[in-house]
N, C-alpha and C positions, 0 to 999 in steps of 0.2 A: 760839841754836840752832847746833849744830855744822854744819860743812860736810857736804854730802851725799857719800856714797861714789859712785864711778863706777857701781856696780851699781844703787844707788837712783836716780840720775839717769836711767839708761837705762830702768829700770822705769817711772818717772814719765813720761818722754817717750813711751814706748810706750802707756801708758794714756791720755795726753792725745791722742795721734794717733788712737787707736781711738775715743775720745769724739767728736772732731771729725768723723771719717768717719761715725759713726753719725748725728750731727746733720745732716749733708749729706743722707744717705739719707732721714731722716725728713722734712726740709723738701721734698725732691723728691717724696716720696709724698703729702704734704699738698697740695702745689701741683698735682700730677697729678689728685688726687681733686677738688680744688676746680674745676679747669678743666673736668673731665668733668661736674661738676654745674652748671657755668655760674654759680657763686657764689664765685669765687676769693677776692675780698677779704673777704667775710664769713667764710668758713671759716678763712682765715689769721688774721683778727682774733679769732675765737673760740678758736683754738688758742693764740695768744699770751696772751689774757686768762686762759685756764685754766692755762697754764703759770706765769703770774705769781701767780695766786691759786687754787691748787688747793683743792678741797673735801676733805672727810674721805675717807680711804681706804676703798674698798669691800671 
């Protein structure tokens, strides 16, 4: 593979940063919901299991 151009590197970095920020927001939302429902560990475990083994698309 040839080396990336500066524009491609910048675009990749921006996309990676956006993805990381989105993951943080999702994790915070899942945690807040789970705490509110008083079932934090079960909700987080269910989300992780579903993310690792998603079912068919609806």
